[in-house]
N, C-alpha and C positions, 0 to 999 in steps of 0.2 A: 399557522405559519406554513409557507410553501416548502415543498421538499428541497428546492434549491437553497433556501435560506437555512434550513436545518443542516445541509451538507456544508455550507459556508461556515456556520457557527462551530460545527464539529471540527472542521479543518483548522479553524483558528485555535481551538482548545488543544488539538493534537500538536500543532506547531509550537504553541506556548509550552506544552508539557516537554516537548523535545529539547527545550532550552535548559531544562533542569539538569544540573551536573550529576545528581545521583541516578536519574533515569538514563541519561546518556552513558554513564559508566556501566550500568547494568546491561544495556543493549550492546554496547561495543564489547564488553567483557564476554558476552555470549556469542560473539562472532557476527552480530548484526551490524548494519550500515545505516547511519542516520541520514535521511534525505530531506524529509519535510517537502513543502511545496504547496501547489494549488490543486484544487479538485480536478481541474482540467489536465494538469500534468499527470496526476494519478491515473485518470482515465486513459491517457495516451500510453502510459507505461503498461497498464493492464491489457490494452488492445495489442501492444507489441508482444507481450508475454503469451497471450492466447494464440497469436499467429505463430509464434516460435514453437510452442509446445503442443499445439493441436495435432500436427502430423505425428509426433512421437506417441501421443496418447492413442490416436487412431490406429497406428501401425502395431502397437503393443496390445490392442484390444482392452485397454483399461476402461473400466466402468465403475460407477458408484453403486454401491449396494443399497 
């Protein structure tokens, strides 16, 4: 199976799980926001977050050990 197919199947499973009331309640109860969506939308979100936080991380000299 190609990596894109794996990502697509995983995305479908996650989106289906996010429809379960008990899981939704647990996520929302801990302050999380349920979004769901496509792998492409997730990629766009991650790219935006990287661009947003990269200068902060760089300026604070934050590194992984």
